[in-house]
Jmol script that loads the backbone (N, CA, C; Angstrom):
load data "model"
ATOM      1  N   MET A   1     -66.860 -36.981 189.798  1.00  0.00           N
ATOM      2  CA  MET A   1     -65.331 -37.444 189.747  1.00  0.00           C
ATOM      3  C   MET A   1     -64.889 -37.119 191.339  1.00  0.00           C
ATOM      4  N   SER A   2     -63.814 -38.254 191.486  1.00  0.00           N
ATOM      5  CA  SER A   2     -63.131 -37.787 192.698  1.00  0.00           C
ATOM      6  C   SER A   2     -61.979 -36.738 192.691  1.00  0.00           C
ATOM      7  N   GLN A   3     -61.902 -35.959 193.620  1.00  0.00           N
ATOM      8  CA  GLN A   3     -60.665 -35.252 194.025  1.00  0.00           C
ATOM      9  C   GLN A   3     -59.434 -35.410 194.472  1.00  0.00           C
ATOM     10  N   LEU A   4     -58.140 -35.416 194.039  1.00  0.00           N
ATOM     11  CA  LEU A   4     -56.933 -35.898 195.057  1.00  0.00           C
ATOM     12  C   LEU A   4     -56.270 -34.436 195.398  1.00  0.00           C
ATOM     13  N   THR A   5     -55.705 -34.520 196.308  1.00  0.00           N
ATOM     14  CA  THR A   5     -55.072 -33.352 196.261  1.00  0.00           C
ATOM     15  C   THR A   5     -53.380 -33.477 197.022  1.00  0.00           C
ATOM     16  N   ARG A   6     -52.700 -32.785 197.154  1.00  0.00           N
ATOM     17  CA  ARG A   6     -51.094 -33.052 197.361  1.00  0.00           C
ATOM     18  C   ARG A   6     -51.228 -32.874 199.400  1.00  0.00           C
ATOM     19  N   GLU A   7     -52.262 -32.083 199.965  1.00  0.00           N
ATOM     20  CA  GLU A   7     -52.326 -32.424 201.419  1.00  0.00           C
ATOM     21  C   GLU A   7     -52.788 -34.072 201.656  1.00  0.00           C
ATOM     22  N   GLY A   8     -53.700 -34.414 201.180  1.00  0.00           N
ATOM     23  CA  GLY A   8     -54.117 -35.892 201.331  1.00  0.00           C
ATOM     24  C   GLY A   8     -53.186 -36.892 200.959  1.00  0.00           C
ATOM     25  N   LEU A   9     -52.411 -36.472 199.933  1.00  0.00           N
ATOM     26  CA  LEU A   9     -51.337 -37.413 199.366  1.00  0.00           C
ATOM     27  C   LEU A   9     -50.243 -37.724 200.469  1.00  0.00           C
ATOM     28  N   GLU A  10     -49.993 -36.359 201.061  1.00  0.00           N
ATOM     29  CA  GLU A  10     -48.951 -36.371 202.102  1.00  0.00           C
ATOM     30  C   GLU A  10     -48.733 -36.749 203.289  1.00  0.00           C
ATOM     31  N   ARG A  11     -50.338 -36.690 203.701  1.00  0.00           N
ATOM     32  CA  ARG A  11     -51.096 -37.376 204.590  1.00  0.00           C
ATOM     33  C   ARG A  11     -50.663 -39.024 204.840  1.00  0.00           C
ATOM     34  N   LEU A  12     -51.152 -39.365 203.661  1.00  0.00           N
ATOM     35  CA  LEU A  12     -51.293 -40.824 203.401  1.00  0.00           C
ATOM     36  C   LEU A  12     -49.609 -41.446 203.087  1.00  0.00           C
ATOM     37  N   ALA A  13     -49.055 -40.498 202.126  1.00  0.00           N
ATOM     38  CA  ALA A  13     -47.536 -40.984 202.003  1.00  0.00           C
ATOM     39  C   ALA A  13     -47.023 -41.110 203.372  1.00  0.00           C
ATOM     40  N   SER A  14     -46.837 -40.205 204.381  1.00  0.00           N
ATOM     41  CA  SER A  14     -46.138 -39.805 205.828  1.00  0.00           C
ATOM     42  C   SER A  14     -46.723 -41.397 206.589  1.00  0.00           C
ATOM     43  N   PHE A  15     -48.217 -41.517 206.938  1.00  0.00           N
ATOM     44  CA  PHE A  15     -48.458 -42.552 207.419  1.00  0.00           C
ATOM     45  C   PHE A  15     -48.104 -44.013 206.988  1.00  0.00           C
ATOM     46  N   LEU A  16     -47.934 -44.123 205.962  1.00  0.00           N
ATOM     47  CA  LEU A  16     -47.403 -45.358 205.328  1.00  0.00           C
ATOM     48  C   LEU A  16     -46.152 -45.515 205.228  1.00  0.00           C
ATOM     49  N   THR A  17     -44.963 -44.444 205.515  1.00  0.00           N
ATOM     50  CA  THR A  17     -43.787 -44.335 205.248  1.00  0.00           C
ATOM     51  C   THR A  17     -43.461 -44.721 207.117  1.00  0.00           C
ATOM     52  N   GLU A  18     -44.363 -44.315 207.781  1.00  0.00           N
ATOM     53  CA  GLU A  18     -44.020 -44.399 208.942  1.00  0.00           C
ATOM     54  C   GLU A  18     -44.355 -46.089 209.484  1.00  0.00           C
ATOM     55  N   ARG A  19     -45.615 -46.408 209.152  1.00  0.00           N
ATOM     56  CA  ARG A  19     -45.638 -47.766 209.048  1.00  0.00           C
ATOM     57  C   ARG A  19     -44.898 -48.803 208.716  1.00  0.00           C
ATOM     58  N   ILE A  20     -44.491 -48.751 207.374  1.00  0.00           N
ATOM     59  CA  ILE A  20     -43.646 -49.464 206.570  1.00  0.00           C
ATOM     60  C   ILE A  20     -42.030 -49.676 207.550  1.00  0.00           C
ATOM     61  N   GLY A  21     -41.672 -48.430 207.902  1.00  0.00           N
ATOM     62  CA  GLY A  21     -40.776 -48.097 208.942  1.00  0.00           C
ATOM     63  C   GLY A  21     -39.152 -47.922 207.944  1.00  0.00           C
ATOM     64  N   PRO A  22     -38.171 -47.763 208.763  1.00  0.00           N
ATOM     65  CA  PRO A  22     -36.702 -47.733 207.794  1.00  0.00           C
ATOM     66  C   PRO A  22     -36.563 -48.706 206.595  1.00  0.00           C
ATOM     67  N   PRO A  23     -35.854 -48.114 205.929  1.00  0.00           N
ATOM     68  CA  PRO A  23     -35.356 -49.357 204.969  1.00  0.00           C
ATOM     69  C   PRO A  23     -34.472 -50.150 205.563  1.00  0.00           C
ATOM     70  N   CYS A  24     -34.548 -51.575 204.938  1.00  0.00           N
ATOM     71  CA  CYS A  24     -33.402 -52.645 205.212  1.00  0.00           C
ATOM     72  C   CYS A  24     -33.372 -53.309 204.387  1.00  0.00           C
ATOM     73  N   GLU A  25     -31.991 -53.732 204.437  1.00  0.00           N
ATOM     74  CA  GLU A  25     -31.274 -54.816 203.063  1.00  0.00           C
ATOM     75  C   GLU A  25     -31.028 -56.113 203.183  1.00  0.00           C
ATOM     76  N   GLU A  26     -31.427 -56.816 204.488  1.00  0.00           N
ATOM     77  CA  GLU A  26     -31.086 -58.057 204.655  1.00  0.00           C
ATOM     78  C   GLU A  26     -32.289 -58.880 205.003  1.00  0.00           C
ATOM     79  N   GLY A  27     -32.510 -60.122 205.155  1.00  0.00           N
ATOM     80  CA  GLY A  27     -33.398 -60.869 205.690  1.00  0.00           C
ATOM     81  C   GLY A  27     -34.477 -60.922 205.126  1.00  0.00           C
ATOM     82  N   GLU A  28     -35.515 -61.690 205.884  1.00  0.00           N
ATOM     83  CA  GLU A  28     -36.657 -62.218 205.475  1.00  0.00           C
ATOM     84  C   GLU A  28     -37.823 -60.915 205.580  1.00  0.00           C
ATOM     85  N   HIS A  29     -37.426 -59.587 206.787  1.00  0.00           N
ATOM     86  CA  HIS A  29     -38.215 -58.706 207.005  1.00  0.00           C
ATOM     87  C   HIS A  29     -37.922 -57.785 205.465  1.00  0.00           C
ATOM     88  N   ALA A  30     -36.579 -57.628 204.911  1.00  0.00           N
ATOM     89  CA  ALA A  30     -36.518 -56.861 203.801  1.00  0.00           C
ATOM     90  C   ALA A  30     -37.112 -57.321 202.529  1.00  0.00           C
ATOM     91  N   SER A  31     -37.179 -58.926 202.500  1.00  0.00           N
ATOM     92  CA  SER A  31     -37.825 -59.295 201.331  1.00  0.00           C
ATOM     93  C   SER A  31     -39.513 -58.882 201.283  1.00  0.00           C
ATOM     94  N   ARG A  32     -40.161 -58.644 202.224  1.00  0.00           N
ATOM     95  CA  ARG A  32     -41.613 -58.045 202.404  1.00  0.00           C
ATOM     96  C   ARG A  32     -41.371 -56.550 202.148  1.00  0.00           C
ATOM     97  N   VAL A  33     -40.755 -56.142 202.777  1.00  0.00           N
ATOM     98  CA  VAL A  33     -40.711 -54.453 203.312  1.00  0.00           C
ATOM     99  C   VAL A  33     -40.292 -53.802 202.081  1.00  0.00           C
ATOM    100  N   GLU A  34     -39.117 -54.215 201.182  1.00  0.00           N
ATOM    101  CA  GLU A  34     -38.677 -53.312 200.301  1.00  0.00           C
ATOM    102  C   GLU A  34     -39.559 -53.588 198.767  1.00  0.00           C
ATOM    103  N   PRO A  35     -40.498 -54.485 198.461  1.00  0.00           N
ATOM    104  CA  PRO A  35     -41.229 -54.444 197.661  1.00  0.00           C
ATOM    105  C   PRO A  35     -42.119 -53.567 197.794  1.00  0.00           C
ATOM    106  N   LEU A  36     -42.671 -53.727 199.003  1.00  0.00           N
ATOM    107  CA  LEU A  36     -43.967 -52.569 199.662  1.00  0.00           C
ATOM    108  C   LEU A  36     -43.554 -51.242 199.397  1.00  0.00           C
ATOM    109  N   ARG A  37     -42.254 -50.860 200.059  1.00  0.00           N
ATOM    110  CA  ARG A  37     -41.786 -49.542 199.786  1.00  0.00           C
ATOM    111  C   ARG A  37     -41.648 -49.042 198.770  1.00  0.00           C
ATOM    112  N   ARG A  38     -41.469 -49.935 197.407  1.00  0.00           N
ATOM    113  CA  ARG A  38     -41.345 -49.411 195.889  1.00  0.00           C
ATOM    114  C   ARG A  38     -42.405 -49.257 195.329  1.00  0.00           C
ATOM    115  N   GLN A  39     -43.496 -50.336 195.916  1.00  0.00           N
ATOM    116  CA  GLN A  39     -44.958 -49.972 195.354  1.00  0.00           C
ATOM    117  C   GLN A  39     -45.615 -48.412 195.959  1.00  0.00           C
ATOM    118  N   VAL A  40     -45.363 -48.210 197.520  1.00  0.00           N
ATOM    119  CA  VAL A  40     -45.748 -47.214 198.070  1.00  0.00           C
ATOM    120  C   VAL A  40     -44.993 -45.681 197.369  1.00  0.00           C
ATOM    121  N   ARG A  41     -43.464 -45.863 197.284  1.00  0.00           N
ATOM    122  CA  ARG A  41     -42.829 -44.985 196.252  1.00  0.00           C
ATOM    123  C   ARG A  41     -43.728 -44.801 194.719  1.00  0.00           C
ATOM    124  N   HIS A  42     -43.727 -45.655 194.127  1.00  0.00           N
ATOM    125  CA  HIS A  42     -44.147 -45.646 192.915  1.00  0.00           C
ATOM    126  C   HIS A  42     -45.914 -44.989 192.837  1.00  0.00           C
ATOM    127  N   ALA A  43     -46.399 -45.433 193.700  1.00  0.00           N
ATOM    128  CA  ALA A  43     -47.718 -44.915 193.639  1.00  0.00           C
ATOM    129  C   ALA A  43     -47.946 -43.394 194.163  1.00  0.00           C
ATOM    130  N   VAL A  44     -46.841 -43.142 194.855  1.00  0.00           N
ATOM    131  CA  VAL A  44     -47.008 -41.702 195.572  1.00  0.00           C
ATOM    132  C   VAL A  44     -46.450 -40.730 193.787  1.00  0.00           C
ATOM    133  N   THR A  45     -45.328 -41.283 193.489  1.00  0.00           N
ATOM    134  CA  THR A  45     -45.143 -40.663 192.095  1.00  0.00           C
ATOM    135  C   THR A  45     -46.106 -40.541 191.133  1.00  0.00           C
ATOM    136  N   GLY A  46     -46.602 -41.281 190.684  1.00  0.00           N
ATOM    137  CA  GLY A  46     -47.838 -41.351 189.891  1.00  0.00           C
ATOM    138  C   GLY A  46     -49.122 -40.533 190.030  1.00  0.00           C
ATOM    139  N   ILE A  47     -49.288 -40.503 191.381  1.00  0.00           N
ATOM    140  CA  ILE A  47     -50.207 -39.312 192.085  1.00  0.00           C
ATOM    141  C   ILE A  47     -49.731 -37.992 191.922  1.00  0.00           C
ATOM    142  N   ASP A  48     -48.373 -37.780 192.456  1.00  0.00           N
ATOM    143  CA  ASP A  48     -47.562 -36.748 192.248  1.00  0.00           C
ATOM    144  C   ASP A  48     -47.726 -36.330 190.706  1.00  0.00           C
ATOM    145  N   ALA A  49     -47.492 -36.983 189.331  1.00  0.00           N
ATOM    146  CA  ALA A  49     -47.558 -36.609 188.055  1.00  0.00           C
ATOM    147  C   ALA A  49     -48.777 -36.067 188.151  1.00  0.00           C
ATOM    148  N   TYR A  50     -50.150 -36.583 188.260  1.00  0.00           N
ATOM    149  CA  TYR A  50     -51.439 -35.925 188.104  1.00  0.00           C
ATOM    150  C   TYR A  50     -51.601 -34.813 188.847  1.00  0.00           C
ATOM    151  N   LEU A  51     -51.339 -34.851 189.757  1.00  0.00           N
ATOM    152  CA  LEU A  51     -51.236 -33.604 190.648  1.00  0.00           C
ATOM    153  C   LEU A  51     -50.489 -32.476 189.897  1.00  0.00           C
ATOM    154  N   SER A  52     -49.417 -32.489 189.665  1.00  0.00           N
ATOM    155  CA  SER A  52     -48.654 -31.844 188.797  1.00  0.00           C
ATOM    156  C   SER A  52     -49.120 -31.501 187.806  1.00  0.00           C
ATOM    157  N   ALA A  53     -49.653 -32.063 186.885  1.00  0.00           N
ATOM    158  CA  ALA A  53     -50.583 -31.958 185.634  1.00  0.00           C
ATOM    159  C   ALA A  53     -52.083 -31.090 185.843  1.00  0.00           C
ATOM    160  N   VAL A  54     -52.413 -31.167 186.859  1.00  0.00           N
ATOM    161  CA  VAL A  54     -53.423 -30.835 187.148  1.00  0.00           C
ATOM    162  C   VAL A  54     -53.186 -29.164 187.444  1.00  0.00           C
ATOM    163  N   GLU A  55     -52.057 -29.143 188.252  1.00  0.00           N
ATOM    164  CA  GLU A  55     -51.591 -27.814 188.474  1.00  0.00           C
ATOM    165  C   GLU A  55     -51.456 -27.117 187.386  1.00  0.00           C
ATOM    166  N   ALA A  56     -50.468 -27.365 186.498  1.00  0.00           N
ATOM    167  CA  ALA A  56     -50.104 -26.495 185.329  1.00  0.00           C
ATOM    168  C   ALA A  56     -51.159 -26.730 184.180  1.00  0.00           C
ATOM    169  N   SER A  57     -52.578 -27.208 184.475  1.00  0.00           N
ATOM    170  CA  SER A  57     -53.633 -26.993 183.357  1.00  0.00           C
ATOM    171  C   SER A  57     -53.171 -27.854 182.179  1.00  0.00           C
ATOM    172  N   ASP A  58     -52.516 -29.094 182.484  1.00  0.00           N
ATOM    173  CA  ASP A  58     -52.065 -29.731 181.245  1.00  0.00           C
ATOM    174  C   ASP A  58     -53.355 -30.712 180.831  1.00  0.00           C
ATOM    175  N   ALA A  59     -53.615 -30.479 179.242  1.00  0.00           N
ATOM    176  CA  ALA A  59     -54.646 -31.426 179.269  1.00  0.00           C
ATOM    177  C   ALA A  59     -54.519 -32.920 179.375  1.00  0.00           C
ATOM    178  N   ALA A  60     -53.249 -33.437 179.544  1.00  0.00           N
ATOM    179  CA  ALA A  60     -52.880 -35.059 180.044  1.00  0.00           C
ATOM    180  C   ALA A  60     -53.844 -34.960 181.364  1.00  0.00           C
ATOM    181  N   ALA A  61     -54.051 -34.222 182.176  1.00  0.00           N
ATOM    182  CA  ALA A  61     -54.483 -34.459 183.629  1.00  0.00           C
ATOM    183  C   ALA A  61     -56.112 -35.291 183.406  1.00  0.00           C
ATOM    184  N   ARG A  62     -56.590 -35.032 182.356  1.00  0.00           N
ATOM    185  CA  ARG A  62     -57.780 -36.076 182.292  1.00  0.00           C
ATOM    186  C   ARG A  62     -57.377 -37.605 181.969  1.00  0.00           C
ATOM    187  N   HIS A  63     -56.658 -37.622 181.665  1.00  0.00           N
ATOM    188  CA  HIS A  63     -56.224 -38.695 180.922  1.00  0.00           C
ATOM    189  C   HIS A  63     -55.730 -39.307 182.003  1.00  0.00           C
ATOM    190  N   LEU A  64     -55.196 -39.273 182.991  1.00  0.00           N
ATOM    191  CA  LEU A  64     -54.139 -39.760 184.080  1.00  0.00           C
ATOM    192  C   LEU A  64     -55.107 -39.827 185.531  1.00  0.00           C
ATOM    193  N   HIS A  65     -56.404 -39.050 185.278  1.00  0.00           N
ATOM    194  CA  HIS A  65     -57.236 -39.095 186.861  1.00  0.00           C
ATOM    195  C   HIS A  65     -57.178 -40.568 186.769  1.00  0.00           C
ATOM    196  N   GLU A  66     -57.993 -41.351 186.285  1.00  0.00           N
ATOM    197  CA  GLU A  66     -58.013 -42.712 186.492  1.00  0.00           C
ATOM    198  C   GLU A  66     -57.300 -43.646 187.170  1.00  0.00           C
ATOM    199  N   GLN A  67     -55.661 -43.492 186.143  1.00  0.00           N
ATOM    200  CA  GLN A  67     -54.884 -44.199 187.113  1.00  0.00           C
ATOM    201  C   GLN A  67     -54.304 -43.658 188.149  1.00  0.00           C
ATOM    202  N   ALA A  68     -54.446 -42.676 188.401  1.00  0.00           N
ATOM    203  CA  ALA A  68     -53.914 -41.762 189.682  1.00  0.00           C
ATOM    204  C   ALA A  68     -54.851 -41.919 190.791  1.00  0.00           C
ATOM    205  N   LEU A  69     -56.593 -42.481 190.491  1.00  0.00           N
ATOM    206  CA  LEU A  69     -57.592 -42.696 191.476  1.00  0.00           C
ATOM    207  C   LEU A  69     -57.301 -44.140 191.847  1.00  0.00           C
ATOM    208  N   GLY A  70     -56.644 -45.227 190.832  1.00  0.00           N
ATOM    209  CA  GLY A  70     -56.362 -46.122 191.055  1.00  0.00           C
ATOM    210  C   GLY A  70     -55.420 -46.569 191.986  1.00  0.00           C
ATOM    211  N   LEU A  71     -53.954 -45.798 191.724  1.00  0.00           N
ATOM    212  CA  LEU A  71     -52.958 -45.660 192.819  1.00  0.00           C
ATOM    213  C   LEU A  71     -53.548 -45.275 194.196  1.00  0.00           C
ATOM    214  N   TRP A  72     -54.210 -44.400 194.030  1.00  0.00           N
ATOM    215  CA  TRP A  72     -54.593 -43.648 195.463  1.00  0.00           C
ATOM    216  C   TRP A  72     -55.544 -44.855 196.299  1.00  0.00           C
ATOM    217  N   GLN A  73     -56.290 -45.598 195.888  1.00  0.00           N
ATOM    218  CA  GLN A  73     -57.223 -46.544 196.266  1.00  0.00           C
ATOM    219  C   GLN A  73     -55.805 -47.625 196.597  1.00  0.00           C
ATOM    220  N   GLY A  74     -55.235 -47.763 195.701  1.00  0.00           N
ATOM    221  CA  GLY A  74     -53.970 -48.952 196.476  1.00  0.00           C
ATOM    222  C   GLY A  74     -53.113 -48.527 197.505  1.00  0.00           C
ATOM    223  N   LEU A  75     -52.805 -47.331 197.428  1.00  0.00           N
ATOM    224  CA  LEU A  75     -52.224 -46.913 199.035  1.00  0.00           C
ATOM    225  C   LEU A  75     -53.373 -46.524 200.128  1.00  0.00           C
ATOM    226  N   GLU A  76     -54.513 -46.720 199.609  1.00  0.00           N
ATOM    227  CA  GLU A  76     -55.485 -46.847 200.817  1.00  0.00           C
ATOM    228  C   GLU A  76     -55.725 -48.019 201.275  1.00  0.00           C
ATOM    229  N   ARG A  77     -55.771 -48.968 200.633  1.00  0.00           N
ATOM    230  CA  ARG A  77     -55.880 -50.561 201.205  1.00  0.00           C
ATOM    231  C   ARG A  77     -54.760 -51.130 202.030  1.00  0.00           C
ATOM    232  N   ILE A  78     -53.319 -50.153 201.464  1.00  0.00           N
ATOM    233  CA  ILE A  78     -52.450 -50.619 202.245  1.00  0.00           C
ATOM    234  C   ILE A  78     -52.334 -50.162 203.750  1.00  0.00           C
ATOM    235  N   ALA A  79     -52.756 -48.962 203.484  1.00  0.00           N
ATOM    236  CA  ALA A  79     -53.051 -48.049 204.728  1.00  0.00           C
ATOM    237  C   ALA A  79     -53.980 -48.640 205.436  1.00  0.00           C
ATOM    238  N   ASP A  80     -55.314 -49.633 205.338  1.00  0.00           N
ATOM    239  CA  ASP A  80     -56.272 -50.094 205.878  1.00  0.00           C
ATOM    240  C   ASP A  80     -55.970 -51.635 206.332  1.00  0.00           C
ATOM    241  N   ALA A  81     -54.858 -51.970 205.350  1.00  0.00           N
ATOM    242  CA  ALA A  81     -53.910 -53.308 206.375  1.00  0.00           C
ATOM    243  C   ALA A  81     -53.088 -52.896 207.996  1.00  0.00           C
ATOM    244  N   TRP A  82     -53.258 -51.651 207.897  1.00  0.00           N
ATOM    245  CA  TRP A  82     -52.521 -50.993 209.425  1.00  0.00           C
ATOM    246  C   TRP A  82     -53.211 -49.928 210.184  1.00  0.00           C
ATOM    247  N   SER A  83     -54.883 -50.140 209.781  1.00  0.00           N
ATOM    248  CA  SER A  83     -55.554 -49.061 210.720  1.00  0.00           C
ATOM    249  C   SER A  83     -55.994 -50.002 211.592  1.00  0.00           C
ATOM    250  N   ASP A  84     -55.611 -49.494 212.840  1.00  0.00           N
ATOM    251  CA  ASP A  84     -55.978 -49.480 214.243  1.00  0.00           C
ATOM    252  C   ASP A  84     -56.692 -48.274 214.893  1.00  0.00           C
ATOM    253  N   PRO A  85     -57.463 -48.341 216.174  1.00  0.00           N
ATOM    254  CA  PRO A  85     -58.312 -47.083 216.570  1.00  0.00           C
ATOM    255  C   PRO A  85     -57.464 -45.976 216.490  1.00  0.00           C
ATOM    256  N   ALA A  86     -56.165 -46.083 216.782  1.00  0.00           N
ATOM    257  CA  ALA A  86     -55.060 -44.462 216.636  1.00  0.00           C
ATOM    258  C   ALA A  86     -54.823 -44.420 215.360  1.00  0.00           C
ATOM    259  N   GLY A  87     -54.025 -45.647 214.587  1.00  0.00           N
ATOM    260  CA  GLY A  87     -54.214 -45.450 213.327  1.00  0.00           C
ATOM    261  C   GLY A  87     -55.122 -44.509 212.403  1.00  0.00           C
ATOM    262  N   GLU A  88     -56.145 -45.566 212.511  1.00  0.00           N
ATOM    263  CA  GLU A  88     -57.440 -44.814 211.811  1.00  0.00           C
ATOM    264  C   GLU A  88     -57.319 -43.513 211.517  1.00  0.00           C
ATOM    265  N   GLU A  89     -57.550 -42.975 212.574  1.00  0.00           N
ATOM    266  CA  GLU A  89     -57.658 -41.453 212.428  1.00  0.00           C
ATOM    267  C   GLU A  89     -56.734 -40.467 211.712  1.00  0.00           C
ATOM    268  N   ALA A  90     -55.368 -41.170 211.733  1.00  0.00           N
ATOM    269  CA  ALA A  90     -54.387 -40.439 210.881  1.00  0.00           C
ATOM    270  C   ALA A  90     -54.548 -40.591 209.583  1.00  0.00           C
ATOM    271  N   VAL A  91     -55.471 -41.854 208.959  1.00  0.00           N
ATOM    272  CA  VAL A  91     -55.555 -42.108 207.560  1.00  0.00           C
ATOM    273  C   VAL A  91     -56.942 -41.278 207.132  1.00  0.00           C
ATOM    274  N   ARG A  92     -58.257 -41.337 208.202  1.00  0.00           N
ATOM    275  CA  ARG A  92     -59.059 -40.930 207.533  1.00  0.00           C
ATOM    276  C   ARG A  92     -59.358 -39.349 207.311  1.00  0.00           C
ATOM    277  N   PRO A  93     -58.485 -38.457 207.562  1.00  0.00           N
ATOM    278  CA  PRO A  93     -58.450 -37.210 206.786  1.00  0.00           C
ATOM    279  C   PRO A  93     -57.803 -37.368 205.215  1.00  0.00           C
ATOM    280  N   ALA A  94     -57.185 -38.040 205.257  1.00  0.00           N
ATOM    281  CA  ALA A  94     -56.258 -37.911 203.717  1.00  0.00           C
ATOM    282  C   ALA A  94     -57.727 -38.981 202.827  1.00  0.00           C
ATOM    283  N   ARG A  95     -58.282 -39.716 203.527  1.00  0.00           N
ATOM    284  CA  ARG A  95     -59.291 -40.449 202.409  1.00  0.00           C
ATOM    285  C   ARG A  95     -60.658 -39.434 202.470  1.00  0.00           C
ATOM    286  N   ARG A  96     -60.755 -38.550 203.171  1.00  0.00           N
ATOM    287  CA  ARG A  96     -62.080 -37.673 203.232  1.00  0.00           C
ATOM    288  C   ARG A  96     -61.905 -36.694 201.751  1.00  0.00           C
ATOM    289  N   VAL A  97     -60.439 -36.463 201.058  1.00  0.00           N
ATOM    290  CA  VAL A  97     -60.274 -35.638 199.897  1.00  0.00           C
ATOM    291  C   VAL A  97     -60.709 -36.372 198.737  1.00  0.00           C
ATOM    292  N   LEU A  98     -60.842 -37.869 198.572  1.00  0.00           N
ATOM    293  CA  LEU A  98     -61.096 -38.103 197.507  1.00  0.00           C
ATOM    294  C   LEU A  98     -62.621 -37.734 196.829  1.00  0.00           C
TER     295      LEU A  98
END
end "model"
wireframe off; spacefill off
backbone 0.3
color backbone group
């Protein structure tokens, strides 16, 4: 069973936030960036809920694990789209916690 951590989530979310860039409200760029920003925010929120349940020893955590893992893998796929020799190192430490 894979293990997700807050530290890994923070690294991955930080990497993606930096790569996506600041919010934009107009133009073609906004139509591509804002849905991606929402997708990342949704995934981070879901993973955070799972981690909170684990920390609280909530029985629901075991039911949330698969969903959190799927969200995590989705964030990794997004990060992989931006991976380059320099950026890849920023993502790798977060990926090892799985």
